[in-house]
Structure formats: C-alpha cells, structure tokens
N, C-alpha and C positions, 0 to 999 in steps of 0.2 A: 040401636046398636049397644051390646053389652060391654059392661065394664068387667076387664080382666085383673085377676092379681097379678102385680108386678112383683116379683119375689126380689129379695134384695140381692145385689150383685155378690155381696161376700157369701151369702147362704148357697147361691147357685156354684160358686167357686168352690167352696167345700164339697157339695155334693159331686159336682165334676172330677174333682181330686179322688174322692171316694170311688167313683164309679171307674175312672182309669187305673186306679191302684189295685183295686180288688180282683178284676178278673173274674166277674159273674157270670153266671148263666142268665137266660132270660128270665127264669123263676126268680132268682136272686135279686136281680135287677128291679124286677117289679115289686118286690117285697121293700126294697131299699127306697123306691120312688113313692109307695103307698106309705111307708113310715115317715118320710119326708112331708108328704101332704098332711098325714094324721096330725102330726106334731103342730100344725098350722090350722087345724079345725076343719079339713077337707076331706071326705070320703074318696075312694076312687075304685074303679071296677077292675077287677085283678086281670082279666083279660085285656081290657084296655091299656092297663099298666104294662103287661108281656109286649103288647103291640108298639108302645112308645119306647119301651128298652130297644127294641130291636131297631126302631127308627133313629133314636139317638145313637146307637153304636154304628149304624150305616152312616150317619152324617157326621161322624168324627167326634160327637161330644161336645160341640160347641156350646157357649153359654147361650147364644140366641135360640139354639135348637132346644136345649134344655128348657128354656123359659116357654117356648112355644107349646113343647109338649106337656108340660106341668098345666100350663093355661087350659090345655084341651082336656086333660085328666080331672082337675080339681072340681068336685061336686061339694059345695058348700053344705056343711052338717048343722 
C-alpha cells in the first residue's frame, strides 16, 4: 500500500477558498492545482489536473474531495 501525502488542513482550506472565490474555468483550476502541488515539490499532468478540477467542482469542493484529488494528482519530483 502506498503512502499518500496528507496536505495540511489549513493549506487545503486556503486552496478551497481560492477555488470557490475565483470562479475559474477548468484550465485555470488546473493551473491553480498544479501550482499548489508544485510549491510542495510535486509534478502533475495538465490533463489530470483539469479532470480533477471538474471532479472537485462536481463534488462541491469539500476538503475531503480536495485531499483525495490532490493525492491522485501528486507525482513526487
């Protein structure tokens, strides 16, 4: 079983607020998710980031959903 990054709740909360406040399209959301992960030393596929953004939006942008999607996206660099 692989260990996943557990992102700090405060970081996820700030990201969630930004996502909810900004009214971004899927490409902008993908950029924001990619930037969040890049700051923490992870790479991410742009296509997968867009898919995650769509899923996050559909799920109502909950913290558990954000955590799950970021775990799926994060590729350690």
